[in-house]
FISEKOL-932584 format. One record per residue (C-alpha): chain; x, y, z; residue number from 1. Coordinates in steps of 0.05 Angstrom, whole numbers. Example, Ala and Ser with C-alpha at 12.3 -4.5 7.8 and 13.67 -1.06 7.14 Angstrom:
<pts>
ch	px	py	pz	i
A	246	-90	156	1 $
A	273	-21	143	2 $
</pts>
This chain:
<pts>
ch	px	py	pz	i
A	151	215	265	1 $
A	144	300	264	2 $
A	131	312	188	3 $
A	67	263	193	4 $
A	39	269	248	5 $
A	31	349	225	6 $
A	3	318	159	7 $
A	-49	280	196	8 $
A	-29	214	172	9 $
A	-71	160	206	10 $
A	-50	85	201	11 $
A	-118	47	188	12 $
A	-125	-17	221	13 $
A	-142	-53	145	14 $
A	-63	-23	121	15 $
A	-75	34	95	16 $
A	-63	113	106	17 $
A	-106	166	108	18 $
A	-93	225	94	19 $
A	-144	276	111	20 $
A	-123	347	93	21 $
A	-104	309	29	22 $
A	-170	285	16	23 $
A	-117	213	7	24 $
A	-122	163	21	25 $
A	-58	106	6	26 $
A	-52	25	-8	27 $
A	6	-13	-25	28 $
A	19	-76	-57	29 $
A	-50	-97	-86	30 $
A	-14	-143	-131	31 $
A	-94	-157	-163	32 $
A	-91	-218	-210	33 $
A	-46	-263	-179	34 $
A	-97	-314	-160	35 $
A	-121	-323	-242	36 $
A	-51	-318	-249	37 $
A	-25	-385	-211	38 $
A	-96	-419	-237	39 $
A	-67	-397	-309	40 $
A	-5	-443	-284	41 $
A	-40	-501	-248	42 $
A	-51	-470	-175	43 $
A	-120	-473	-162	44 $
A	-130	-399	-124	45 $
A	-204	-385	-113	46 $
A	-213	-316	-146	47 $
A	-250	-294	-80	48 $
A	-178	-269	-49	49 $
A	-186	-213	-109	50 $
A	-254	-198	-90	51 $
A	-235	-189	-26	52 $
A	-179	-134	-31	53 $
A	-225	-95	-77	54 $
A	-290	-104	-25	55 $
A	-235	-84	38	56 $
A	-207	-24	-9	57 $
A	-283	-6	-23	58 $
A	-302	1	54	59 $
A	-245	44	63	60 $
A	-272	89	-3	61 $
A	-332	82	30	62 $
A	-313	111	105	63 $
A	-279	166	68	64 $
A	-294	185	1	65 $
A	-232	205	-22	66 $
A	-213	253	-66	67 $
A	-152	214	-85	68 $
A	-124	147	-78	69 $
A	-57	140	-79	70 $
A	-34	62	-101	71 $
A	53	54	-73	72 $
A	59	-5	-130	73 $
A	36	-70	-166	74 $
A	-26	-53	-170	75 $
A	-29	-110	-212	76 $
A	10	-174	-202	77 $
A	22	-197	-273	78 $
A	-3	-205	-335	79 $
A	-63	-174	-351	80 $
A	-118	-228	-339	81 $
A	-193	-236	-318	82 $
A	-180	-209	-259	83 $
A	-156	-143	-296	84 $
A	-224	-136	-325	85 $
A	-260	-139	-257	86 $
A	-218	-85	-225	87 $
A	-230	-32	-294	88 $
A	-300	-46	-269	89 $
A	-291	-26	-201	90 $
A	-251	33	-210	91 $
A	-302	57	-277	92 $
A	-354	56	-217	93 $
A	-305	94	-167	94 $
A	-287	147	-228	95 $
A	-361	166	-236	96 $
A	-372	190	-156	97 $
A	-382	261	-160	98 $
A	-328	264	-97	99 $
A	-271	224	-126	100 $
A	-227	260	-163	101 $
A	-154	224	-179	102 $
A	-127	143	-176	103 $
A	-56	157	-182	104 $
A	-10	92	-183	105 $
A	67	96	-178	106 $
A	80	35	-223	107 $
A	126	-25	-185	108 $
A	158	-90	-212	109 $
A	98	-125	-218	110 $
A	72	-62	-250	111 $
A	81	-96	-334	112 $
A	22	-85	-356	113 $
A	13	-70	-428	114 $
A	0	-1	-440	115 $
A	-61	-12	-472	116 $
A	-87	-50	-417	117 $
A	-103	25	-394	118 $
A	-133	49	-464	119 $
A	-197	84	-436	120 $
A	-185	73	-359	121 $
A	-176	138	-326	122 $
A	-115	117	-284	123 $
A	-55	157	-274	124 $
A	16	129	-273	125 $
A	78	148	-257	126 $
A	153	127	-229	127 $
A	148	169	-173	128 $
A	105	224	-147	129 $
A	131	292	-98	130 $
A	73	327	-80	131 $
A	84	376	-13	132 $
A	142	343	26	133 $
A	129	278	8	134 $
A	162	231	-39	135 $
A	116	166	-57	136 $
A	152	115	-88	137 $
A	152	39	-93	138 $
A	214	10	-67	139 $
A	254	45	-16	140 $
A	320	34	-47	141 $
A	284	90	-98	142 $
A	298	139	-50	143 $
A	358	175	-38	144 $
A	387	241	-26	145 $
A	326	267	-12	146 $
A	327	346	17	147 $
A	318	373	83	148 $
A	252	375	101	149 $
A	228	320	50	150 $
A	210	250	70	151 $
A	197	183	31	152 $
A	145	140	27	153 $
A	143	59	-14	154 $
A	122	-8	-5	155 $
A	143	-65	-40	156 $
A	173	-101	21	157 $
A	105	-121	51	158 $
A	141	-108	123	159 $
A	112	-143	182	160 $
A	140	-144	267	161 $
A	156	-203	294	162 $
A	139	-200	367	163 $
A	157	-248	422	164 $
A	121	-261	490	165 $
A	151	-271	558	166 $
A	140	-350	540	167 $
A	176	-345	475	168 $
A	112	-345	442	169 $
A	112	-316	376	170 $
A	77	-260	333	171 $
A	82	-230	263	172 $
A	33	-172	248	173 $
A	38	-132	180	174 $
A	71	-57	207	175 $
A	93	13	181	176 $
A	163	20	191	177 $
A	194	90	185	178 $
A	278	82	180	179 $
A	299	138	217	180 $
A	367	145	185	181 $
A	344	128	109	182 $
A	276	187	133	183 $
A	224	131	86	184 $
A	170	107	109	185 $
A	144	36	88	186 $
A	81	15	89	187 $
A	43	-61	97	188 $
A	22	-93	34	189 $
A	-46	-89	33	190 $
A	-71	-153	-17	191 $
A	-105	-205	20	192 $
A	-60	-263	-29	193 $
A	4	-221	-10	194 $
A	49	-249	43	195 $
A	100	-213	93	196 $
A	174	-205	114	197 $
A	200	-181	178	198 $
A	236	-117	188	199 $
A	282	-105	237	200 $
A	288	-36	260	201 $
A	341	-6	286	202 $
A	344	54	342	203 $
A	311	115	328	204 $
A	254	88	272	205 $
A	177	80	289	206 $
A	141	22	286	207 $
A	71	14	292	208 $
A	33	-45	282	209 $
A	-40	-77	268	210 $
A	-72	-138	291	211 $
A	-132	-120	235	212 $
A	-173	-84	299	213 $
A	-129	-31	322	214 $
A	-60	-4	299	215 $
A	0	2	358	216 $
A	61	34	368	217 $
A	109	-14	383	218 $
A	170	19	413	219 $
A	247	3	386	220 $
A	292	-21	427	221 $
A	364	5	425	222 $
</pts>
């Protein structure tokens, strides 16, 4: 994908994108608050999964020191709960860093918090965000009729690629999937407590998987 190469995007093993020329870290589908939402409904999920998502994000932020953090939807999983307070404290610390300028959320279908939840929170929200040649949305279906030279980037699908070995053993890994027909890159979910769905790239598409330690480009069969 020439536009992505020209922009110098780096796919990171921990399911994020680093855009160095824009000093922007891109992630999607954190689903913070999901553990507390499940506990409220009688399903015992430890808060550690929420904390782990923020700790992993903190590690990437510390390593790259982005001026902008861009989340492609589903920042928070449900209605407001105690884990929203944990996130607000985390974001307050990030906003206090002298090198950090903007937390931007492209809202997804799970981002249903009441507007009052954002009172006093330094965070930009919008249904989509266009920057340069890129249109950032949550759902790839929200990208349509892109003008020539523009590309879409989305989350929502929690994409993974199922790999089958010669002995018929299989392995499903989170992936970035670029649809050549639609000119849309779908990025993997970042949240610790999220599932994944196998996608089926078509000839001409591009796909990269992450093992958690390294990112591998996977040829798409004709």
